[in-house]
Structures are given as C-alpha cells and as structure tokens.
C-alpha positions in Angstrom: 40.3 62.7 122.4 37.9 65.2 124.1 37.5 66.2 127.7 35.1 63.3 128.3 37.3 60.6 126.7 40.9 59.5 127.1 42.7 56.9 125.0 45.7 55.0 126.5 48.1 53.0 124.5 48.6 49.4 125.7 52.0 48.8 127.3 54.3 46.1 126.0 55.7 43.9 128.6 57.8 40.8 127.7 56.5 40.8 124.2 52.8 41.1 125.0 50.5 44.1 125.1 48.4 45.0 128.2 45.7 47.6 128.9 47.5 49.6 131.6 46.6 53.1 132.8 48.7 55.5 134.9 47.2 55.9 138.4 48.1 57.6 141.7 47.3 55.9 144.9 46.7 58.3 147.8 47.6 57.0 151.2 48.1 58.7 154.6 51.9 59.0 154.2 52.6 59.1 150.5 51.0 59.2 147.0 52.3 56.4 144.7 52.4 56.7 140.9 52.1 53.4 139.1 50.4 51.6 136.3 47.3 49.4 136.8 45.9 46.7 134.6 42.2 47.3 133.6 40.5 43.8 134.0 36.8 43.5 133.2 36.8 39.9 134.6 37.8 41.0 138.1 35.0 42.1 140.3 37.1 43.9 142.9 40.5 45.6 142.4 43.5 43.7 143.6 46.7 45.5 144.7 49.9 44.2 146.1 50.0 44.8 149.9 53.3 46.6 149.5 51.4 49.5 147.9 49.4 49.9 151.1 52.6 49.7 153.2 54.5 52.3 151.2 51.6 54.8 150.8 50.3 54.4 154.3 46.9 52.9 153.7 45.8 51.6 157.1 44.9 47.9 156.9 44.6 47.4 160.7 40.8 47.8 160.5 40.4 46.4 157.0 38.0 43.5 156.4 39.8 40.1 156.0 38.3 38.2 153.1 39.3 35.0 151.3 38.9 35.4 147.5 38.9 32.5 145.0 42.0 32.1 142.9 43.4 29.6 140.5 45.1 27.7 143.4 42.1 27.8 145.8 41.6 30.9 148.0 43.8 33.8 148.8 43.7 35.9 152.0 43.1 39.6 151.4 42.4 42.8 153.4 39.8 45.0 151.8 40.0 48.8 152.3 38.5 51.7 150.4 41.3 54.0 149.0 41.5 57.2 146.9 42.9 56.8 143.4 43.4 59.3 140.6 43.5 58.3 137.0 46.1 60.4 135.2 45.0 62.4 132.1 41.3 61.5 132.7 40.4 64.2 135.3 39.1 61.4 137.5 39.5 60.7 141.2 37.4 58.5 143.4 37.4 56.1 146.3 37.3 52.4 145.3 37.3 49.2 147.3 40.6 47.3 146.9 41.6 43.8 148.1 45.3 44.0 149.2 47.1 40.7 148.6 50.3 39.6 150.2 51.6 37.7 147.2 50.5 38.4 143.6 51.7 36.9 140.4 52.2 40.4 139.1 53.5 43.5 141.0 51.0 45.6 139.0 47.7 46.6 140.6 44.6 45.3 138.9 41.6 47.6 138.5 38.3 45.6 138.7 34.7 46.5 138.1 33.5 47.4 141.6 33.6 51.2 142.2 35.4 52.0 139.0 33.5 50.7 135.9 30.4 52.6 136.9 32.1 55.9 136.0 33.2 54.9 132.5 32.2 53.3 129.3 35.4 51.3 128.6 36.4 50.3 125.1 39.2 47.8 124.6 40.6 48.0 121.1 43.0 45.0 121.1 43.8 45.2 117.4 45.0 48.8 117.9 46.5 48.2 121.3 44.3 50.9 122.8 42.0 51.4 125.7 39.5 54.2 125.8 37.8 55.6 128.9 34.7 57.6 128.2 33.4 59.5 131.2 29.7 58.8 132.1 29.6 62.0 134.4 28.3 64.2 131.6 25.6 61.9 130.4 
C-alpha cells in the first residue's frame, strides 16, 4: 500500500464476503461512522433514510425521485452529502438517494460522484478491494 492506494479486506457477513469500506457521513448534527458496500452496478449511491435522520442531513429540499428496483420503483430523496473514506485520505460531496426501506441497512456507494476519483480493483479470489487515487495522475 502507498499513499495513493488503499487495500480493504472484504467483510464476512452470514458466510459471504462483501467489498465494504469504512466511511464517515457528515451531517448538520452528527458524523456517523459506518461501512458501505462498493457496488459498480449502482449508478447512484443508496443510503437508508435513517442515516439522514441521525446525522442531520436535511431532506426537506431534496429532490424526490422514483428509482427502478426489483419490485418496480422505489421512492427516494436525493441530496448531496459529504463523506470521508477512512484510511484513503479522501473526502468529497456525492449525490445520495435516501431510501425509506432497504433490504440491507448498509449504505451502497454507487458510481456517480465517487468512481471518478478512483481506479477500483475488486479481487474476489483474495477478498480484497483496492482504491487507487486518480488525483495524482
């Protein structure tokens, strides 16, 4: 690992390994430390609405959007929030769709606003995820 690259070990949950990274969500009231799933098939990041409520992210002016899901469409509120990726020396504002009910309580980091900052390498056989910063290139 060097200053421009960070490797995270996948996290085992109920017998399966997932590419999770430690993040901090910065709201108006609180900063919340949690893990987020890196998902290259998700265009926008999806977070449980409870994270907005606890951290103090104001959704009163957020854009209401219906996003496609397995069961049809799900109502979301999209807001731009500040996140920090722990151990990666990275902080940025990204758009997030806050969802009332999610299958998982874990936030999902999608491509929009995040992937442009990194070359992301999934090493499933080793249960590793590498984030290589594109800032210095």
